[in-house]
C-alpha positions as CSV (number, residue, x, y, z in Angstrom):
1,X,-29.2,44.4,5.7
2,X,-28.4,45.3,1.2
3,X,-26.7,41.5,1.7
4,X,-29.7,39.7,2.6
5,X,-32.1,41.8,0.2
6,X,-29.5,40.7,-2.8
7,X,-29.8,37.2,-1.6
8,X,-33.3,37.1,-1.4
9,X,-34.1,38.6,-4.8
10,X,-31.7,35.8,-6.4
11,X,-33.4,33.1,-4.7
12,X,-36.9,35.2,-6.4
13,X,-35.3,35.0,-9.7
14,X,-34.9,30.8,-9.5
15,X,-37.8,30.1,-11.1
16,X,-36.9,31.8,-14.4
17,X,-35.8,29.9,-16.9
18,X,-32.7,31.7,-18.3
19,X,-31.5,32.5,-15.0
20,X,-31.4,28.6,-14.0
21,X,-29.2,28.2,-17.3
22,X,-27.1,31.2,-16.0
23,X,-26.2,29.3,-12.8
24,X,-25.9,25.8,-14.2
25,X,-23.3,26.9,-16.5
26,X,-21.4,28.8,-14.2
27,X,-21.5,25.7,-11.4
28,X,-20.6,23.4,-14.3
29,X,-17.6,25.9,-15.7
30,X,-16.2,25.9,-12.2
31,X,-16.5,22.3,-11.4
32,X,-14.6,21.4,-15.1
33,X,-12.0,24.6,-14.1
34,X,-11.4,22.9,-10.2
35,X,-10.8,19.3,-12.2
36,X,-8.8,20.5,-14.7
37,X,-6.5,22.0,-12.3
38,X,-6.2,19.3,-9.7
39,X,-5.2,16.8,-12.8
40,X,-2.7,19.1,-13.4
41,X,-1.4,19.4,-10.2
42,X,-1.4,15.6,-10.1
43,X,-0.3,15.0,-13.4
44,X,2.7,17.4,-12.2
45,X,3.3,15.8,-9.2
46,X,3.9,12.2,-10.8
47,X,6.0,13.4,-13.4
48,X,8.3,15.1,-11.1
49,X,8.4,12.3,-8.6
50,X,10.0,9.1,-8.6
51,X,8.3,5.7,-8.8
52,X,10.6,4.3,-6.1
53,X,12.7,5.6,-3.1
54,X,15.5,3.4,-2.4
55,X,16.3,3.9,1.5
56,X,19.4,2.6,3.6
57,X,18.8,-0.6,5.6
58,X,14.9,-0.9,3.8
59,X,15.4,-0.8,0.3
60,X,13.2,0.3,-2.5
61,X,10.4,2.1,-0.5
62,X,7.4,2.2,-3.8
63,X,4.4,3.4,-2.0
64,X,5.8,7.4,-1.4
65,X,4.7,8.7,-4.6
66,X,1.4,7.6,-3.9
67,X,1.6,9.4,-0.4
68,X,2.4,12.5,-1.9
69,X,0.1,12.5,-4.8
70,X,-2.6,12.1,-2.5
71,X,-1.0,15.1,-0.1
72,X,-1.3,17.2,-3.5
73,X,-5.1,16.0,-4.0
74,X,-5.9,17.3,-0.2
75,X,-3.5,20.2,-0.7
76,X,-5.6,21.1,-3.9
77,X,-8.6,21.2,-2.3
78,X,-7.7,23.0,0.8
79,X,-6.2,25.9,-1.1
80,X,-8.6,26.3,-3.6
81,X,-11.2,26.7,-0.7
82,X,-8.9,29.3,1.2
83,X,-8.8,31.0,-2.3
84,X,-12.8,31.1,-1.5
85,X,-12.5,32.3,1.3
86,X,-10.2,35.0,0.3
87,X,-12.8,36.2,-2.8
88,X,-15.3,36.5,-0.6
89,X,-14.0,38.4,2.1
90,X,-12.9,40.9,-0.5
91,X,-16.6,40.9,-2.2
92,X,-18.0,41.2,1.5
93,X,-15.8,44.7,2.3
């Protein structure tokens, strides 16, 4: 029940300009950190993967690096959500 009371108090502070400033600053910092992490992961994957892979009977395959980059982006999204859920469980425990 304390969680609902605290949520009500936080929602009651939304009218305060100082609270909104801190809230928006925190949201923007989280988004910036996630964007930096995503760019870093994609850069690392692009640096590690070759531009083309040569397969027998098929020849050069050039789309595998793009497929891996999209897979890494999806992985980063899922991993960040898993970390968020884990942190929320620890807070609520």
